[in-house]
A tleap script that builds the chain and sets N, CA, C and O, in Angstrom:
source leaprc.protein.ff14SB
mol = sequence {
  NPHE GLU ALA LEU CYS VAL PHE SER PRO HIE
  TYR ASN THR VAL GLU ALA GLU GLU ASP LYS
  CYS VAL LYS PHE GLU SER GLY LEU ARG PRO
  ASP ILE LYS GLN LEU ILE GLY PHE PHE GLU
  ILE ARG ASP PHE PRO THR LEU MET THR LYS
  ALA ARG ILE CYS ASP GLU ASP GLY LYS ALA
  LYS SER SER TYR TYR LYS ALA LEU ASN ASP
  TRP LYS GLY LYS GLY PRO CASP
}
set mol.1.N position { -17.759 5.327 0.536 }
set mol.1.CA position { -16.468 4.809 0.112 }
set mol.1.C position { -16.637 3.551 -0.729 }
set mol.1.O position { -16.042 3.413 -1.797 }
set mol.2.N position { -17.459 2.641 -0.225 }
set mol.2.CA position { -17.669 1.390 -0.959 }
set mol.2.C position { -18.314 1.625 -2.318 }
set mol.2.O position { -17.965 0.961 -3.295 }
set mol.3.N position { -19.249 2.563 -2.387 }
set mol.3.CA position { -19.911 2.851 -3.658 }
set mol.3.C position { -18.910 3.355 -4.692 }
set mol.3.O position { -19.026 3.038 -5.876 }
set mol.4.N position { -17.938 4.131 -4.254 }
set mol.4.CA position { -16.924 4.641 -5.178 }
set mol.4.C position { -15.885 3.586 -5.542 }
set mol.4.O position { -15.313 3.642 -6.631 }
set mol.5.N position { -15.632 2.638 -4.666 }
set mol.5.CA position { -14.660 1.573 -4.948 }
set mol.5.C position { -15.083 0.717 -6.134 }
set mol.5.O position { -14.245 0.101 -6.794 }
set mol.6.N position { -16.368 0.681 -6.399 }
set mol.6.CA position { -16.875 -0.092 -7.529 }
set mol.6.C position { -16.226 0.369 -8.835 }
set mol.6.O position { -16.040 -0.429 -9.753 }
set mol.7.N position { -15.885 1.651 -8.918 }
set mol.7.CA position { -15.319 2.216 -10.140 }
set mol.7.C position { -13.803 2.044 -10.228 }
set mol.7.O position { -13.202 2.439 -11.227 }
set mol.8.N position { -13.185 1.472 -9.222 }
set mol.8.CA position { -11.749 1.247 -9.234 }
set mol.8.C position { -11.467 -0.249 -9.270 }
set mol.8.O position { -11.633 -0.937 -8.263 }
set mol.9.N position { -11.046 -0.751 -10.414 }
set mol.9.CA position { -10.795 -2.195 -10.537 }
set mol.9.C position { -9.803 -2.725 -9.498 }
set mol.9.O position { -9.901 -3.875 -9.069 }
set mol.10.N position { -8.865 -1.896 -9.106 }
set mol.10.CA position { -7.855 -2.329 -8.127 }
set mol.10.C position { -8.493 -2.760 -6.812 }
set mol.10.O position { -8.096 -3.772 -6.235 }
set mol.11.N position { -9.460 -2.017 -6.343 }
set mol.11.CA position { -10.074 -2.306 -5.048 }
set mol.11.C position { -11.132 -3.408 -5.107 }
set mol.11.O position { -11.713 -3.760 -4.080 }
set mol.12.N position { -11.381 -3.941 -6.266 }
set mol.12.CA position { -12.392 -4.995 -6.420 }
set mol.12.C position { -11.788 -6.390 -6.456 }
set mol.12.O position { -12.445 -7.331 -6.900 }
set mol.13.N position { -10.559 -6.540 -5.999 }
set mol.13.CA position { -9.925 -7.858 -5.959 }
set mol.13.C position { -9.683 -8.258 -4.511 }
set mol.13.O position { -9.577 -7.410 -3.625 }
set mol.14.N position { -9.598 -9.555 -4.289 }
set mol.14.CA position { -9.346 -10.077 -2.943 }
set mol.14.C position { -7.969 -9.619 -2.455 }
set mol.14.O position { -7.787 -9.339 -1.270 }
set mol.15.N position { -7.020 -9.546 -3.360 }
set mol.15.CA position { -5.651 -9.156 -3.001 }
set mol.15.C position { -5.571 -7.703 -2.525 }
set mol.15.O position { -4.637 -7.331 -1.815 }
set mol.16.N position { -6.535 -6.900 -2.910 }
set mol.16.CA position { -6.502 -5.470 -2.583 }
set mol.16.C position { -7.208 -5.140 -1.265 }
set mol.16.O position { -7.364 -3.964 -0.936 }
set mol.17.N position { -7.631 -6.141 -0.514 }
set mol.17.CA position { -8.360 -5.909 0.737 }
set mol.17.C position { -7.559 -5.019 1.690 }
set mol.17.O position { -8.110 -4.094 2.287 }
set mol.18.N position { -6.280 -5.292 1.832 }
set mol.18.CA position { -5.432 -4.488 2.722 }
set mol.18.C position { -5.322 -3.054 2.217 }
set mol.18.O position { -5.427 -2.114 3.005 }
set mol.19.N position { -5.113 -2.875 0.919 }
set mol.19.CA position { -5.034 -1.528 0.336 }
set mol.19.C position { -6.334 -0.757 0.554 }
set mol.19.O position { -6.316 0.438 0.849 }
set mol.20.N position { -7.447 -1.445 0.407 }
set mol.20.CA position { -8.763 -0.829 0.593 }
set mol.20.C position { -8.906 -0.354 2.045 }
set mol.20.O position { -9.408 0.741 2.299 }
set mol.21.N position { -8.467 -1.173 2.977 }
set mol.21.CA position { -8.536 -0.809 4.392 }
set mol.21.C position { -7.659 0.399 4.693 }
set mol.21.O position { -8.076 1.312 5.406 }
set mol.22.N position { -6.459 0.405 4.157 }
set mol.22.CA position { -5.535 1.515 4.387 }
set mol.22.C position { -6.117 2.808 3.810 }
set mol.22.O position { -6.058 3.859 4.448 }
set mol.23.N position { -6.671 2.726 2.614 }
set mol.23.CA position { -7.267 3.900 1.968 }
set mol.23.C position { -8.458 4.412 2.782 }
set mol.23.O position { -8.606 5.620 2.970 }
set mol.24.N position { -9.299 3.508 3.259 }
set mol.24.CA position { -10.454 3.887 4.066 }
set mol.24.C position { -10.007 4.571 5.355 }
set mol.24.O position { -10.555 5.604 5.737 }
set mol.25.N position { -9.010 3.992 6.022 }
set mol.25.CA position { -8.487 4.577 7.259 }
set mol.25.C position { -7.966 5.993 7.031 }
set mol.25.O position { -8.145 6.867 7.880 }
set mol.26.N position { -7.332 6.218 5.900 }
set mol.26.CA position { -6.737 7.529 5.638 }
set mol.26.C position { -7.790 8.625 5.509 }
set mol.26.O position { -7.479 9.805 5.672 }
set mol.27.N position { -9.033 8.245 5.218 }
set mol.27.CA position { -10.105 9.227 5.082 }
set mol.27.C position { -10.931 9.438 6.339 }
set mol.27.O position { -11.861 10.245 6.350 }
set mol.28.N position { -10.593 8.715 7.398 }
set mol.28.CA position { -11.351 8.858 8.642 }
set mol.28.C position { -10.987 10.145 9.374 }
set mol.28.O position { -9.906 10.700 9.180 }
set mol.29.N position { -11.908 10.611 10.218 }
set mol.29.CA position { -11.604 11.752 11.087 }
set mol.29.C position { -10.414 11.382 11.972 }
set mol.29.O position { -10.257 10.219 12.343 }
set mol.30.N position { -9.583 12.358 12.310 }
set mol.30.CA position { -8.382 12.056 13.104 }
set mol.30.C position { -8.649 11.309 14.408 }
set mol.30.O position { -7.874 10.424 14.771 }
set mol.31.N position { -9.722 11.640 15.119 }
set mol.31.CA position { -9.990 10.959 16.391 }
set mol.31.C position { -10.311 9.482 16.182 }
set mol.31.O position { -9.870 8.634 16.958 }
set mol.32.N position { -11.066 9.176 15.153 }
set mol.32.CA position { -11.399 7.779 14.854 }
set mol.32.C position { -10.181 7.062 14.278 }
set mol.32.O position { -9.902 5.913 14.620 }
set mol.33.N position { -9.472 7.748 13.411 }
set mol.33.CA position { -8.283 7.174 12.789 }
set mol.33.C position { -7.261 6.766 13.847 }
set mol.33.O position { -6.620 5.721 13.728 }
set mol.34.N position { -7.111 7.589 14.876 }
set mol.34.CA position { -6.154 7.290 15.937 }
set mol.34.C position { -6.559 6.021 16.688 }
set mol.34.O position { -5.714 5.174 16.981 }
set mol.35.N position { -7.839 5.891 16.996 }
set mol.35.CA position { -8.307 4.705 17.721 }
set mol.35.C position { -8.217 3.438 16.872 }
set mol.35.O position { -7.755 2.398 17.343 }
set mol.36.N position { -8.653 3.532 15.640 }
set mol.36.CA position { -8.716 2.368 14.755 }
set mol.36.C position { -7.324 1.953 14.269 }
set mol.36.O position { -7.050 0.763 14.113 }
set mol.37.N position { -6.458 2.916 14.034 }
set mol.37.CA position { -5.149 2.647 13.447 }
set mol.37.C position { -4.295 1.673 14.231 }
set mol.37.O position { -3.529 0.908 13.646 }
set mol.38.N position { -4.416 1.692 15.538 }
set mol.38.CA position { -3.599 0.807 16.366 }
set mol.38.C position { -3.929 -0.664 16.170 }
set mol.38.O position { -3.080 -1.527 16.395 }
set mol.39.N position { -5.152 -0.955 15.754 }
set mol.39.CA position { -5.576 -2.339 15.597 }
set mol.39.C position { -5.115 -2.963 14.281 }
set mol.39.O position { -5.075 -4.186 14.147 }
set mol.40.N position { -4.769 -2.116 13.311 }
set mol.40.CA position { -4.339 -2.585 11.985 }
set mol.40.C position { -5.312 -3.632 11.422 }
set mol.40.O position { -4.907 -4.723 11.020 }
set mol.41.N position { -6.588 -3.279 11.405 }
set mol.41.CA position { -7.627 -4.171 10.889 }
set mol.41.C position { -7.525 -4.209 9.364 }
set mol.41.O position { -7.527 -3.166 8.710 }
set mol.42.N position { -7.435 -5.408 8.811 }
set mol.42.CA position { -7.284 -5.535 7.368 }
set mol.42.C position { -8.411 -6.348 6.737 }
set mol.42.O position { -8.266 -6.881 5.637 }
set mol.43.N position { -9.530 -6.435 7.446 }
set mol.43.CA position { -10.747 -7.018 6.916 }
set mol.43.C position { -11.729 -5.857 6.784 }
set mol.43.O position { -12.147 -5.286 7.792 }
set mol.44.N position { -12.103 -5.504 5.555 }
set mol.44.CA position { -12.854 -4.278 5.317 }
set mol.44.C position { -14.189 -4.201 6.058 }
set mol.44.O position { -14.470 -3.170 6.669 }
set mol.45.N position { -15.025 -5.246 6.033 }
set mol.45.CA position { -16.293 -5.150 6.779 }
set mol.45.C position { -16.070 -4.918 8.287 }
set mol.45.O position { -16.816 -4.166 8.915 }
set mol.46.N position { -15.062 -5.553 8.851 }
set mol.46.CA position { -14.743 -5.362 10.265 }
set mol.46.C position { -14.287 -3.940 10.518 }
set mol.46.O position { -14.690 -3.323 11.504 }
set mol.47.N position { -13.455 -3.418 9.642 }
set mol.47.CA position { -12.959 -2.053 9.770 }
set mol.47.C position { -14.107 -1.052 9.731 }
set mol.47.O position { -14.148 -0.118 10.532 }
set mol.48.N position { -15.038 -1.246 8.801 }
set mol.48.CA position { -16.188 -0.340 8.709 }
set mol.48.C position { -17.031 -0.397 9.985 }
set mol.48.O position { -17.474 0.636 10.487 }
set mol.49.N position { -17.247 -1.581 10.496 }
set mol.49.CA position { -18.047 -1.737 11.715 }
set mol.49.C position { -17.384 -1.050 12.896 }
set mol.49.O position { -18.042 -0.334 13.650 }
set mol.50.N position { -16.088 -1.261 13.059 }
set mol.50.CA position { -15.358 -0.647 14.181 }
set mol.50.C position { -15.344 0.873 14.050 }
set mol.50.O position { -15.487 1.578 15.049 }
set mol.51.N position { -15.176 1.378 12.853 }
set mol.51.CA position { -15.179 2.828 12.636 }
set mol.51.C position { -16.552 3.411 12.964 }
set mol.51.O position { -16.641 4.482 13.565 }
set mol.52.N position { -17.608 2.726 12.580 }
set mol.52.CA position { -18.972 3.179 12.872 }
set mol.52.C position { -19.213 3.197 14.384 }
set mol.52.O position { -19.810 4.137 14.908 }
set mol.53.N position { -18.752 2.162 15.078 }
set mol.53.CA position { -18.908 2.100 16.535 }
set mol.53.C position { -18.170 3.252 17.205 }
set mol.53.O position { -18.704 3.894 18.109 }
set mol.54.N position { -16.950 3.514 16.766 }
set mol.54.CA position { -16.175 4.637 17.325 }
set mol.54.C position { -16.889 5.962 17.092 }
set mol.54.O position { -16.932 6.813 17.981 }
set mol.55.N position { -17.443 6.134 15.915 }
set mol.55.CA position { -18.161 7.366 15.594 }
set mol.55.C position { -19.391 7.526 16.487 }
set mol.55.O position { -19.629 8.601 17.038 }
set mol.56.N position { -20.164 6.462 16.625 }
set mol.56.CA position { -21.366 6.513 17.463 }
set mol.56.C position { -21.010 6.750 18.929 }
set mol.56.O position { -21.689 7.514 19.616 }
set mol.57.N position { -19.952 6.103 19.411 }
set mol.57.CA position { -19.514 6.302 20.794 }
set mol.57.C position { -19.061 7.734 21.023 }
set mol.57.O position { -19.338 8.320 22.070 }
set mol.58.N position { -18.365 8.296 20.044 }
set mol.58.CA position { -17.907 9.682 20.153 }
set mol.58.C position { -19.071 10.652 20.217 }
set mol.58.O position { -19.045 11.613 20.985 }
set mol.59.N position { -20.092 10.402 19.411 }
set mol.59.CA position { -21.278 11.261 19.430 }
set mol.59.C position { -22.017 11.138 20.755 }
set mol.59.O position { -22.481 12.138 21.302 }
set mol.60.N position { -22.129 9.921 21.273 }
set mol.60.CA position { -22.807 9.708 22.555 }
set mol.60.C position { -22.036 10.400 23.681 }
set mol.60.O position { -22.632 11.001 24.575 }
set mol.61.N position { -20.736 10.309 23.629 }
set mol.61.CA position { -19.887 10.946 24.644 }
set mol.61.C position { -20.044 12.464 24.600 }
set mol.61.O position { -20.160 13.111 25.641 }
set mol.62.N position { -20.046 13.023 23.409 }
set mol.62.CA position { -20.222 14.471 23.256 }
set mol.62.C position { -21.572 14.916 23.794 }
set mol.62.O position { -21.666 15.925 24.492 }
set mol.63.N position { -22.610 14.166 23.470 }
set mol.63.CA position { -23.951 14.506 23.946 }
set mol.63.C position { -24.022 14.442 25.469 }
set mol.63.O position { -24.638 15.297 26.105 }
set mol.64.N position { -23.392 13.433 26.043 }
set mol.64.CA position { -23.396 13.274 27.492 }
set mol.64.C position { -22.735 14.475 28.169 }
set mol.64.O position { -23.294 15.056 29.099 }
set mol.65.N position { -21.536 14.844 27.696 }
set mol.65.CA position { -20.822 15.956 28.325 }
set mol.65.C position { -21.510 17.297 28.078 }
set mol.65.O position { -21.453 18.192 28.921 }
set mol.66.N position { -22.155 17.433 26.932 }
set mol.66.CA position { -22.899 18.661 26.672 }
set mol.66.C position { -24.071 18.772 27.644 }
set mol.66.O position { -24.313 19.836 28.214 }
set mol.67.N position { -24.793 17.673 27.830 }
set mol.67.CA position { -25.922 17.664 28.764 }
set mol.67.C position { -25.441 17.917 30.191 }
set mol.67.O position { -26.096 18.630 30.952 }
set mol.68.N position { -24.318 17.345 30.549 }
set mol.68.CA position { -23.755 17.533 31.882 }
set mol.68.C position { -23.379 18.984 32.110 }
set mol.68.O position { -23.652 19.541 33.174 }
set mol.69.N position { -22.753 19.597 31.117 }
set mol.69.CA position { -22.384 21.017 31.220 }
set mol.69.C position { -23.614 21.919 31.288 }
set mol.69.O position { -23.635 22.895 32.039 }
set mol.70.N position { -24.629 21.592 30.507 }
set mol.70.CA position { -25.867 22.364 30.545 }
set mol.70.C position { -26.510 22.278 31.930 }
set mol.70.O position { -26.998 23.275 32.463 }
set mol.71.N position { -26.502 21.081 32.498 }
set mol.71.CA position { -27.091 20.862 33.818 }
set mol.71.C position { -26.304 21.625 34.891 }
set mol.71.O position { -26.895 22.264 35.761 }
set mol.72.N position { -24.971 21.555 34.825 }
set mol.72.CA position { -24.132 22.256 35.801 }
set mol.72.C position { -24.270 23.761 35.674 }
set mol.72.O position { -24.218 24.488 36.666 }
set mol.73.N position { -24.446 24.224 34.437 }
set mol.73.CA position { -24.568 25.661 34.190 }
set mol.73.C position { -25.799 26.270 34.809 }
set mol.73.O position { -25.803 27.448 35.167 }
set mol.74.N position { -26.837 25.484 34.938 }
set mol.74.CA position { -28.077 25.998 35.520 }
set mol.74.C position { -27.936 26.155 37.029 }
set mol.74.O position { -28.384 27.157 37.586 }
set mol.75.N position { -27.333 25.199 37.688 }
set mol.75.CA position { -27.071 25.265 39.132 }
set mol.75.C position { -28.256 25.679 39.965 }
set mol.75.O position { -29.320 25.988 39.429 }
set mol.76.N position { -28.084 25.689 41.278 }
set mol.76.CA position { -29.186 26.104 42.168 }
set mol.76.C position { -29.414 27.600 42.089 }
set mol.76.O position { -28.474 28.383 41.954 }
set mol.77.N position { -30.657 27.978 42.173 }
set mol.77.CA position { -30.999 29.412 42.103 }
set mol.77.C position { -30.958 30.039 43.468 }
set mol.77.O position { -31.216 31.234 43.607 }
savepdb mol mol.pdb
quit
């Protein structure tokens, strides 16, 4: 997202920080967008960090439940 913003003069100004955040949020996966949207973060580096944390937490959670289901599926013989 940031690499593409370089080509848009609008997003390269201090005044456009809020617009940049809103645009970034609109492209997030729905699960992350729902979590992040409530905070109304309008500092772009902070928004990116929080979105990355949510993504990593979601992946860790999925892996945990997948492993748990695999373990339960094997059960005692």
